[in-house]
PDB file of N, CA, C and O in Angstrom:
ATOM      1  N   MET A   1      21.234   6.353 -11.609  1.00  0.00           N
ATOM      2  CA  MET A   1      19.910   6.065 -12.097  1.00  0.00           C
ATOM      3  C   MET A   1      19.786   6.607 -13.506  1.00  0.00           C
ATOM      4  O   MET A   1      20.397   7.613 -13.866  1.00  0.00           O
ATOM      5  N   LEU A   2      18.986   5.918 -14.288  1.00  0.00           N
ATOM      6  CA  LEU A   2      18.768   6.327 -15.670  1.00  0.00           C
ATOM      7  C   LEU A   2      17.306   6.680 -15.883  1.00  0.00           C
ATOM      8  O   LEU A   2      16.430   6.095 -15.246  1.00  0.00           O
ATOM      9  N   PRO A   3      17.030   7.634 -16.774  1.00  0.00           N
ATOM     10  CA  PRO A   3      15.630   7.980 -17.057  1.00  0.00           C
ATOM     11  C   PRO A   3      14.912   6.816 -17.740  1.00  0.00           C
ATOM     12  O   PRO A   3      15.531   5.958 -18.369  1.00  0.00           O
ATOM     13  N   ASN A   4      13.597   6.816 -17.596  1.00  0.00           N
ATOM     14  CA  ASN A   4      12.740   5.829 -18.262  1.00  0.00           C
ATOM     15  C   ASN A   4      13.057   4.392 -17.857  1.00  0.00           C
ATOM     16  O   ASN A   4      12.959   3.477 -18.675  1.00  0.00           O
ATOM     17  N   ARG A   5      13.432   4.199 -16.612  1.00  0.00           N
ATOM     18  CA  ARG A   5      13.727   2.867 -16.085  1.00  0.00           C
ATOM     19  C   ARG A   5      12.846   2.628 -14.867  1.00  0.00           C
ATOM     20  O   ARG A   5      12.410   3.573 -14.209  1.00  0.00           O
ATOM     21  N   ILE A   6      12.592   1.371 -14.575  1.00  0.00           N
ATOM     22  CA  ILE A   6      11.880   0.974 -13.367  1.00  0.00           C
ATOM     23  C   ILE A   6      12.858   0.183 -12.523  1.00  0.00           C
ATOM     24  O   ILE A   6      13.495  -0.752 -13.008  1.00  0.00           O
ATOM     25  N   TYR A   7      12.975   0.557 -11.264  1.00  0.00           N
ATOM     26  CA  TYR A   7      13.856  -0.147 -10.333  1.00  0.00           C
ATOM     27  C   TYR A   7      12.988  -0.806  -9.271  1.00  0.00           C
ATOM     28  O   TYR A   7      12.092  -0.172  -8.714  1.00  0.00           O
ATOM     29  N   VAL A   8      13.250  -2.058  -8.995  1.00  0.00           N
ATOM     30  CA  VAL A   8      12.475  -2.826  -8.028  1.00  0.00           C
ATOM     31  C   VAL A   8      13.394  -3.227  -6.877  1.00  0.00           C
ATOM     32  O   VAL A   8      14.499  -3.721  -7.102  1.00  0.00           O
ATOM     33  N   ILE A   9      12.936  -3.014  -5.651  1.00  0.00           N
ATOM     34  CA  ILE A   9      13.724  -3.411  -4.483  1.00  0.00           C
ATOM     35  C   ILE A   9      13.620  -4.926  -4.347  1.00  0.00           C
ATOM     36  O   ILE A   9      12.515  -5.449  -4.201  1.00  0.00           O
ATOM     37  N   PRO A  10      14.738  -5.639  -4.390  1.00  0.00           N
ATOM     38  CA  PRO A  10      14.678  -7.092  -4.262  1.00  0.00           C
ATOM     39  C   PRO A  10      14.308  -7.519  -2.837  1.00  0.00           C
ATOM     40  O   PRO A  10      14.480  -6.754  -1.889  1.00  0.00           O
ATOM     41  N   PRO A  11      13.797  -8.750  -2.698  1.00  0.00           N
ATOM     42  CA  PRO A  11      13.466  -9.230  -1.358  1.00  0.00           C
ATOM     43  C   PRO A  11      14.719  -9.279  -0.474  1.00  0.00           C
ATOM     44  O   PRO A  11      15.836  -9.454  -0.961  1.00  0.00           O
ATOM     45  N   ASN A  12      14.507  -9.123   0.807  1.00  0.00           N
ATOM     46  CA  ASN A  12      15.592  -9.211   1.794  1.00  0.00           C
ATOM     47  C   ASN A  12      16.688  -8.173   1.603  1.00  0.00           C
ATOM     48  O   ASN A  12      17.848  -8.422   1.930  1.00  0.00           O
ATOM     49  N   ALA A  13      16.322  -7.005   1.071  1.00  0.00           N
ATOM     50  CA  ALA A  13      17.309  -5.944   0.876  1.00  0.00           C
ATOM     51  C   ALA A  13      16.663  -4.582   1.098  1.00  0.00           C
ATOM     52  O   ALA A  13      15.445  -4.434   0.994  1.00  0.00           O
ATOM     53  N   ASN A  14      17.482  -3.608   1.399  1.00  0.00           N
ATOM     54  CA  ASN A  14      17.090  -2.201   1.412  1.00  0.00           C
ATOM     55  C   ASN A  14      17.810  -1.526   0.263  1.00  0.00           C
ATOM     56  O   ASN A  14      18.963  -1.845  -0.030  1.00  0.00           O
ATOM     57  N   MET A  15      17.130  -0.590  -0.389  1.00  0.00           N
ATOM     58  CA  MET A  15      17.736   0.180  -1.464  1.00  0.00           C
ATOM     59  C   MET A  15      17.838   1.623  -1.004  1.00  0.00           C
ATOM     60  O   MET A  15      16.886   2.179  -0.456  1.00  0.00           O
ATOM     61  N   THR A  16      18.998   2.223  -1.230  1.00  0.00           N
ATOM     62  CA  THR A  16      19.191   3.637  -0.917  1.00  0.00           C
ATOM     63  C   THR A  16      19.755   4.334  -2.146  1.00  0.00           C
ATOM     64  O   THR A  16      20.224   3.699  -3.090  1.00  0.00           O
ATOM     65  N   ILE A  17      19.693   5.648  -2.103  1.00  0.00           N
ATOM     66  CA  ILE A  17      20.310   6.449  -3.151  1.00  0.00           C
ATOM     67  C   ILE A  17      21.174   7.505  -2.478  1.00  0.00           C
ATOM     68  O   ILE A  17      20.748   8.162  -1.528  1.00  0.00           O
ATOM     69  N   ALA A  18      22.375   7.658  -2.976  1.00  0.00           N
ATOM     70  CA  ALA A  18      23.301   8.680  -2.478  1.00  0.00           C
ATOM     71  C   ALA A  18      24.107   9.193  -3.666  1.00  0.00           C
ATOM     72  O   ALA A  18      24.701   8.424  -4.421  1.00  0.00           O
ATOM     73  N   ARG A  19      24.109  10.508  -3.805  1.00  0.00           N
ATOM     74  CA  ARG A  19      24.793  11.149  -4.935  1.00  0.00           C
ATOM     75  C   ARG A  19      24.348  10.567  -6.273  1.00  0.00           C
ATOM     76  O   ARG A  19      25.148  10.425  -7.197  1.00  0.00           O
ATOM     77  N   GLY A  20      23.041  10.227  -6.365  1.00  0.00           N
ATOM     78  CA  GLY A  20      22.480   9.729  -7.615  1.00  0.00           C
ATOM     79  C   GLY A  20      22.768   8.267  -7.907  1.00  0.00           C
ATOM     80  O   GLY A  20      22.438   7.785  -8.991  1.00  0.00           O
ATOM     81  N   THR A  21      23.370   7.553  -6.974  1.00  0.00           N
ATOM     82  CA  THR A  21      23.725   6.148  -7.191  1.00  0.00           C
ATOM     83  C   THR A  21      22.909   5.254  -6.269  1.00  0.00           C
ATOM     84  O   THR A  21      22.843   5.482  -5.061  1.00  0.00           O
ATOM     85  N   LEU A  22      22.285   4.229  -6.857  1.00  0.00           N
ATOM     86  CA  LEU A  22      21.526   3.271  -6.061  1.00  0.00           C
ATOM     87  C   LEU A  22      22.460   2.272  -5.406  1.00  0.00           C
ATOM     88  O   LEU A  22      23.457   1.855  -5.996  1.00  0.00           O
ATOM     89  N   SER A  23      22.126   1.890  -4.175  1.00  0.00           N
ATOM     90  CA  SER A  23      22.910   0.890  -3.447  1.00  0.00           C
ATOM     91  C   SER A  23      21.956  -0.058  -2.741  1.00  0.00           C
ATOM     92  O   SER A  23      20.853   0.329  -2.355  1.00  0.00           O
ATOM     93  N   LEU A  24      22.391  -1.307  -2.575  1.00  0.00           N
ATOM     94  CA  LEU A  24      21.624  -2.299  -1.833  1.00  0.00           C
ATOM     95  C   LEU A  24      22.364  -2.661  -0.561  1.00  0.00           C
ATOM     96  O   LEU A  24      23.588  -2.789  -0.551  1.00  0.00           O
ATOM     97  N   THR A  25      21.598  -2.825   0.521  1.00  0.00           N
ATOM     98  CA  THR A  25      22.159  -3.290   1.784  1.00  0.00           C
ATOM     99  C   THR A  25      21.274  -4.429   2.276  1.00  0.00           C
ATOM    100  O   THR A  25      20.098  -4.488   1.917  1.00  0.00           O
ATOM    101  N   PRO A  26      21.812  -5.336   3.091  1.00  0.00           N
ATOM    102  CA  PRO A  26      21.004  -6.451   3.592  1.00  0.00           C
ATOM    103  C   PRO A  26      19.830  -5.957   4.443  1.00  0.00           C
ATOM    104  O   PRO A  26      19.908  -4.917   5.097  1.00  0.00           O
ATOM    105  N   ARG A  27      18.752  -6.723   4.417  1.00  0.00           N
ATOM    106  CA  ARG A  27      17.574  -6.437   5.224  1.00  0.00           C
ATOM    107  C   ARG A  27      17.939  -6.517   6.704  1.00  0.00           C
ATOM    108  O   ARG A  27      18.772  -7.340   7.085  1.00  0.00           O
ATOM    109  N   PRO A  28      17.331  -5.676   7.548  1.00  0.00           N
ATOM    110  CA  PRO A  28      17.617  -5.735   8.985  1.00  0.00           C
ATOM    111  C   PRO A  28      17.262  -7.103   9.563  1.00  0.00           C
ATOM    112  O   PRO A  28      16.480  -7.861   8.990  1.00  0.00           O
ATOM    113  N   GLU A  29      17.854  -7.387  10.698  1.00  0.00           N
ATOM    114  CA  GLU A  29      17.578  -8.650  11.389  1.00  0.00           C
ATOM    115  C   GLU A  29      16.095  -8.760  11.745  1.00  0.00           C
ATOM    116  O   GLU A  29      15.391  -7.760  11.881  1.00  0.00           O
ATOM    117  N   ALA A  30      15.648 -10.002  11.889  1.00  0.00           N
ATOM    118  CA  ALA A  30      14.258 -10.256  12.269  1.00  0.00           C
ATOM    119  C   ALA A  30      13.950  -9.542  13.577  1.00  0.00           C
ATOM    120  O   ALA A  30      14.833  -9.356  14.413  1.00  0.00           O
ATOM    121  N   GLY A  31      12.727  -9.155  13.746  1.00  0.00           N
ATOM    122  CA  GLY A  31      12.329  -8.444  14.959  1.00  0.00           C
ATOM    123  C   GLY A  31      12.092  -6.974  14.706  1.00  0.00           C
ATOM    124  O   GLY A  31      11.266  -6.356  15.378  1.00  0.00           O
ATOM    125  N   GLU A  32      12.795  -6.404  13.757  1.00  0.00           N
ATOM    126  CA  GLU A  32      12.557  -5.010  13.390  1.00  0.00           C
ATOM    127  C   GLU A  32      11.462  -4.979  12.328  1.00  0.00           C
ATOM    128  O   GLU A  32      11.354  -5.896  11.514  1.00  0.00           O
ATOM    129  N   ARG A  33      10.668  -3.942  12.340  1.00  0.00           N
ATOM    130  CA  ARG A  33       9.638  -3.796  11.313  1.00  0.00           C
ATOM    131  C   ARG A  33      10.325  -3.513   9.984  1.00  0.00           C
ATOM    132  O   ARG A  33      11.171  -2.624   9.893  1.00  0.00           O
ATOM    133  N   TYR A  34       9.961  -4.267   8.958  1.00  0.00           N
ATOM    134  CA  TYR A  34      10.603  -4.155   7.647  1.00  0.00           C
ATOM    135  C   TYR A  34       9.771  -3.244   6.753  1.00  0.00           C
ATOM    136  O   TYR A  34       8.677  -3.611   6.326  1.00  0.00           O
ATOM    137  N   MET A  35      10.300  -2.050   6.474  1.00  0.00           N
ATOM    138  CA  MET A  35       9.603  -1.050   5.672  1.00  0.00           C
ATOM    139  C   MET A  35      10.536  -0.552   4.568  1.00  0.00           C
ATOM    140  O   MET A  35      10.997   0.587   4.629  1.00  0.00           O
ATOM    141  N   PRO A  36      10.823  -1.380   3.561  1.00  0.00           N
ATOM    142  CA  PRO A  36      11.832  -1.009   2.563  1.00  0.00           C
ATOM    143  C   PRO A  36      11.495   0.243   1.765  1.00  0.00           C
ATOM    144  O   PRO A  36      12.399   1.006   1.424  1.00  0.00           O
ATOM    145  N   ILE A  37      10.219   0.476   1.457  1.00  0.00           N
ATOM    146  CA  ILE A  37       9.894   1.665   0.671  1.00  0.00           C
ATOM    147  C   ILE A  37      10.109   2.931   1.489  1.00  0.00           C
ATOM    148  O   ILE A  37      10.563   3.940   0.949  1.00  0.00           O
ATOM    149  N   ASP A  38       9.790   2.897   2.788  1.00  0.00           N
ATOM    150  CA  ASP A  38      10.051   4.061   3.647  1.00  0.00           C
ATOM    151  C   ASP A  38      11.545   4.363   3.704  1.00  0.00           C
ATOM    152  O   ASP A  38      11.961   5.518   3.613  1.00  0.00           O
ATOM    153  N   PHE A  39      12.334   3.321   3.854  1.00  0.00           N
ATOM    154  CA  PHE A  39      13.791   3.454   3.910  1.00  0.00           C
ATOM    155  C   PHE A  39      14.311   4.120   2.624  1.00  0.00           C
ATOM    156  O   PHE A  39      15.128   5.039   2.678  1.00  0.00           O
ATOM    157  N   PHE A  40      13.823   3.639   1.464  1.00  0.00           N
ATOM    158  CA  PHE A  40      14.259   4.209   0.185  1.00  0.00           C
ATOM    159  C   PHE A  40      13.789   5.645   0.009  1.00  0.00           C
ATOM    160  O   PHE A  40      14.575   6.507  -0.386  1.00  0.00           O
ATOM    161  N   LEU A  41      12.521   5.915   0.295  1.00  0.00           N
ATOM    162  CA  LEU A  41      12.008   7.277   0.083  1.00  0.00           C
ATOM    163  C   LEU A  41      12.699   8.303   0.971  1.00  0.00           C
ATOM    164  O   LEU A  41      12.884   9.449   0.561  1.00  0.00           O
ATOM    165  N   ARG A  42      13.080   7.908   2.178  1.00  0.00           N
ATOM    166  CA  ARG A  42      13.841   8.829   3.041  1.00  0.00           C
ATOM    167  C   ARG A  42      15.209   9.137   2.443  1.00  0.00           C
ATOM    168  O   ARG A  42      15.661  10.282   2.473  1.00  0.00           O
ATOM    169  N   SER A  43      15.868   8.116   1.900  1.00  0.00           N
ATOM    170  CA  SER A  43      17.179   8.360   1.293  1.00  0.00           C
ATOM    171  C   SER A  43      17.032   9.196   0.018  1.00  0.00           C
ATOM    172  O   SER A  43      17.887  10.034  -0.271  1.00  0.00           O
ATOM    173  N   LEU A  44      15.962   8.978  -0.742  1.00  0.00           N
ATOM    174  CA  LEU A  44      15.699   9.768  -1.954  1.00  0.00           C
ATOM    175  C   LEU A  44      15.488  11.238  -1.599  1.00  0.00           C
ATOM    176  O   LEU A  44      16.047  12.120  -2.251  1.00  0.00           O
ATOM    177  N   ALA A  45      14.692  11.502  -0.579  1.00  0.00           N
ATOM    178  CA  ALA A  45      14.445  12.885  -0.155  1.00  0.00           C
ATOM    179  C   ALA A  45      15.723  13.557   0.336  1.00  0.00           C
ATOM    180  O   ALA A  45      15.972  14.724   0.035  1.00  0.00           O
ATOM    181  N   ALA A  46      16.529  12.818   1.090  1.00  0.00           N
ATOM    182  CA  ALA A  46      17.787  13.387   1.594  1.00  0.00           C
ATOM    183  C   ALA A  46      18.754  13.675   0.454  1.00  0.00           C
ATOM    184  O   ALA A  46      19.477  14.671   0.493  1.00  0.00           O
ATOM    185  N   ASP A  47      18.776  12.821  -0.553  1.00  0.00           N
ATOM    186  CA  ASP A  47      19.733  12.974  -1.653  1.00  0.00           C
ATOM    187  C   ASP A  47      19.284  14.010  -2.682  1.00  0.00           C
ATOM    188  O   ASP A  47      20.081  14.842  -3.114  1.00  0.00           O
ATOM    189  N   GLN A  48      18.028  13.961  -3.068  1.00  0.00           N
ATOM    190  CA  GLN A  48      17.562  14.787  -4.184  1.00  0.00           C
ATOM    191  C   GLN A  48      16.811  16.051  -3.770  1.00  0.00           C
ATOM    192  O   GLN A  48      16.531  16.912  -4.603  1.00  0.00           O
ATOM    193  N   LYS A  49      16.486  16.158  -2.482  1.00  0.00           N
ATOM    194  CA  LYS A  49      15.779  17.334  -1.942  1.00  0.00           C
ATOM    195  C   LYS A  49      14.500  17.617  -2.736  1.00  0.00           C
ATOM    196  O   LYS A  49      13.672  16.722  -2.904  1.00  0.00           O
ATOM    197  N   SER A  50      14.328  18.845  -3.224  1.00  0.00           N
ATOM    198  CA  SER A  50      13.090  19.223  -3.915  1.00  0.00           C
ATOM    199  C   SER A  50      12.987  18.642  -5.323  1.00  0.00           C
ATOM    200  O   SER A  50      11.946  18.789  -5.964  1.00  0.00           O
ATOM    201  N   LYS A  51      14.025  17.992  -5.819  1.00  0.00           N
ATOM    202  CA  LYS A  51      13.984  17.364  -7.151  1.00  0.00           C
ATOM    203  C   LYS A  51      13.427  15.937  -7.098  1.00  0.00           C
ATOM    204  O   LYS A  51      13.228  15.310  -8.139  1.00  0.00           O
ATOM    205  N   ALA A  52      13.174  15.425  -5.887  1.00  0.00           N
ATOM    206  CA  ALA A  52      12.720  14.040  -5.723  1.00  0.00           C
ATOM    207  C   ALA A  52      11.267  13.877  -6.160  1.00  0.00           C
ATOM    208  O   ALA A  52      10.428  14.746  -5.925  1.00  0.00           O
ATOM    209  N   ILE A  53      10.996  12.753  -6.794  1.00  0.00           N
ATOM    210  CA  ILE A  53       9.630  12.386  -7.151  1.00  0.00           C
ATOM    211  C   ILE A  53       9.554  10.869  -7.088  1.00  0.00           C
ATOM    212  O   ILE A  53      10.518  10.182  -7.426  1.00  0.00           O
ATOM    213  N   GLY A  54       8.435  10.356  -6.664  1.00  0.00           N
ATOM    214  CA  GLY A  54       8.252   8.910  -6.597  1.00  0.00           C
ATOM    215  C   GLY A  54       6.865   8.534  -7.073  1.00  0.00           C
ATOM    216  O   GLY A  54       5.897   9.251  -6.819  1.00  0.00           O
ATOM    217  N   VAL A  55       6.770   7.422  -7.755  1.00  0.00           N
ATOM    218  CA  VAL A  55       5.495   6.869  -8.190  1.00  0.00           C
ATOM    219  C   VAL A  55       5.422   5.473  -7.601  1.00  0.00           C
ATOM    220  O   VAL A  55       6.288   4.637  -7.857  1.00  0.00           O
ATOM    221  N   ILE A  56       4.402   5.226  -6.823  1.00  0.00           N
ATOM    222  CA  ILE A  56       4.252   3.931  -6.185  1.00  0.00           C
ATOM    223  C   ILE A  56       3.046   3.233  -6.795  1.00  0.00           C
ATOM    224  O   ILE A  56       1.919   3.721  -6.705  1.00  0.00           O
ATOM    225  N   LEU A  57       3.295   2.092  -7.411  1.00  0.00           N
ATOM    226  CA  LEU A  57       2.230   1.279  -7.980  1.00  0.00           C
ATOM    227  C   LEU A  57       1.973   0.147  -6.999  1.00  0.00           C
ATOM    228  O   LEU A  57       2.879  -0.619  -6.673  1.00  0.00           O
ATOM    229  N   SER A  58       0.754   0.046  -6.540  1.00  0.00           N
ATOM    230  CA  SER A  58       0.440  -0.942  -5.518  1.00  0.00           C
ATOM    231  C   SER A  58      -0.801  -1.707  -5.925  1.00  0.00           C
ATOM    232  O   SER A  58      -1.653  -1.199  -6.653  1.00  0.00           O
ATOM    233  N   GLY A  59      -0.887  -2.903  -5.460  1.00  0.00           N
ATOM    234  CA  GLY A  59      -2.056  -3.718  -5.738  1.00  0.00           C
ATOM    235  C   GLY A  59      -1.643  -5.153  -5.927  1.00  0.00           C
ATOM    236  O   GLY A  59      -0.480  -5.515  -5.744  1.00  0.00           O
ATOM    237  N   ARG A  60      -2.589  -5.949  -6.288  1.00  0.00           N
ATOM    238  CA  ARG A  60      -2.301  -7.346  -6.559  1.00  0.00           C
ATOM    239  C   ARG A  60      -2.998  -7.752  -7.834  1.00  0.00           C
ATOM    240  O   ARG A  60      -4.016  -7.167  -8.203  1.00  0.00           O
ATOM    241  N   PRO A  61      -2.460  -8.751  -8.512  1.00  0.00           N
ATOM    242  CA  PRO A  61      -3.084  -9.161  -9.774  1.00  0.00           C
ATOM    243  C   PRO A  61      -4.463  -9.765  -9.527  1.00  0.00           C
ATOM    244  O   PRO A  61      -4.708 -10.336  -8.464  1.00  0.00           O
ATOM    245  N   PRO A  62      -5.357  -9.643 -10.493  1.00  0.00           N
ATOM    246  CA  PRO A  62      -6.677 -10.235 -10.324  1.00  0.00           C
ATOM    247  C   PRO A  62      -6.585 -11.761 -10.243  1.00  0.00           C
ATOM    248  O   PRO A  62      -5.701 -12.373 -10.841  1.00  0.00           O
ATOM    249  N   THR A  63      -7.485 -12.343  -9.516  1.00  0.00           N
ATOM    250  CA  THR A  63      -7.539 -13.805  -9.413  1.00  0.00           C
ATOM    251  C   THR A  63      -8.939 -14.271  -9.784  1.00  0.00           C
ATOM    252  O   THR A  63      -9.848 -13.460  -9.961  1.00  0.00           O
ATOM    253  N   ALA A  64      -9.100 -15.562  -9.897  1.00  0.00           N
ATOM    254  CA  ALA A  64     -10.407 -16.114 -10.212  1.00  0.00           C
ATOM    255  C   ALA A  64     -11.408 -15.824  -9.102  1.00  0.00           C
ATOM    256  O   ALA A  64     -12.614 -15.803  -9.345  1.00  0.00           O
ATOM    257  N   LEU A  65     -10.911 -15.598  -7.873  1.00  0.00           N
ATOM    258  CA  LEU A  65     -11.793 -15.337  -6.748  1.00  0.00           C
ATOM    259  C   LEU A  65     -12.289 -13.912  -6.686  1.00  0.00           C
ATOM    260  O   LEU A  65     -13.192 -13.612  -5.905  1.00  0.00           O
ATOM    261  N   SER A  66     -11.716 -13.007  -7.501  1.00  0.00           N
ATOM    262  CA  SER A  66     -12.085 -11.599  -7.411  1.00  0.00           C
ATOM    263  C   SER A  66     -13.322 -11.248  -8.241  1.00  0.00           C
ATOM    264  O   SER A  66     -13.774 -10.103  -8.215  1.00  0.00           O
ATOM    265  N   ALA A  67     -13.863 -12.196  -8.960  1.00  0.00           N
ATOM    266  CA  ALA A  67     -15.013 -11.928  -9.827  1.00  0.00           C
ATOM    267  C   ALA A  67     -16.287 -11.757  -9.044  1.00  0.00           C
ATOM    268  O   ALA A  67     -17.345 -11.527  -9.630  1.00  0.00           O
TER     269      ALA A  67
END
């Protein structure tokens, strides 16, 4: 990972971090609850311990219906 970068988890994949390196694995089979951010944050905590930090930006873009 590099400083001052934004990494986005692609659709149909899980992202993990181990020894400071990001990796992608295929999304679990249908039927399992798909929680990619939980999967990533657990791997981040396991890898970086107390040095881990995460910023989650959530929301949706405004639409004409939101006025």
